[in-house]
C-alpha positions as CSV (number, residue, x, y, z in Angstrom):
1,M,36.2,92.1,-167.5
2,L,39.3,91.6,-169.6
3,K,40.3,94.3,-172.0
4,A,41.8,93.5,-175.4
5,A,45.1,95.1,-174.5
6,E,45.3,93.0,-171.3
7,V,44.7,89.8,-173.3
8,R,47.3,90.8,-175.9
9,S,49.9,91.4,-173.2
10,L,49.4,87.8,-171.9
11,S,51.7,85.0,-173.1
12,K,50.3,82.3,-175.3
13,E,50.2,79.8,-172.4
14,D,48.5,82.4,-170.1
15,R,45.8,83.0,-172.7
16,K,45.2,79.2,-172.9
17,T,44.9,79.0,-169.1
18,K,42.6,82.0,-168.9
19,L,40.4,80.6,-171.7
20,A,40.1,77.2,-169.8
21,E,39.2,79.1,-166.6
22,I,36.5,81.1,-168.4
23,E,35.1,78.0,-170.2
24,L,34.9,76.1,-166.9
25,E,33.1,79.0,-165.1
26,L,30.8,79.4,-168.1
27,M,29.9,75.7,-168.0
28,K,29.1,76.0,-164.2
29,E,26.9,79.1,-164.8
30,R,25.0,77.4,-167.6
31,G,24.5,74.3,-165.5
32,V,23.0,76.3,-162.7
33,Q,20.7,78.1,-165.2
34,A,19.7,74.8,-166.9
35,M,18.7,73.3,-163.5
36,G,16.3,76.2,-163.0
37,G,18.4,78.1,-160.6
38,S,19.1,81.8,-161.0
39,T,22.6,83.0,-161.2
40,P,23.8,85.5,-158.6
41,S,24.7,87.9,-161.4
42,P,22.4,87.9,-164.4
43,G,24.9,89.4,-166.8
44,K,27.7,87.0,-165.9
45,I,27.0,84.5,-168.7
46,R,27.1,87.3,-171.2
47,T,30.3,88.7,-169.8
48,L,32.0,85.3,-169.8
49,R,30.9,84.7,-173.4
50,R,32.4,88.0,-174.5
51,E,35.7,87.4,-172.7
52,R,35.9,83.9,-174.3
53,A,35.3,85.5,-177.7
54,R,37.8,88.2,-177.1
55,I,40.5,85.7,-176.2
56,L,39.7,83.4,-179.2
57,T,39.8,86.4,-181.5
58,I,43.2,87.5,-180.3
59,Q,44.5,84.0,-180.6
60,R,43.3,83.8,-184.2
61,E,44.9,87.2,-185.0
62,A,48.2,85.9,-183.6
63,Q,47.8,82.7,-185.6
64,L,47.3,84.8,-188.8
65,G,49.9,87.3,-188.0
66,I,47.5,90.2,-187.9
67,H,48.7,93.1,-185.9
68,L,46.0,95.7,-185.3
69,L,47.1,99.3,-185.1
70,E,46.7,101.0,-181.7
71,P,43.9,103.5,-181.7
72,A,44.9,107.2,-182.0
73,K,44.9,109.1,-178.8
């Protein structure tokens, strides 16, 4: 599972590549599910959806120029 900090450290092109990989994997998992098969890992679709949303959110933040503050330690 990708963490937000990991996604932010990726370059713009790497994020696009990772997003394409996740979307392809998600499409395959949904195809298996639609054909009545069971996925090897039931939570995989949920995880893929969250990773996709995380990448899209960070891309949008970069587009808007939003820089979130790091959490206090």
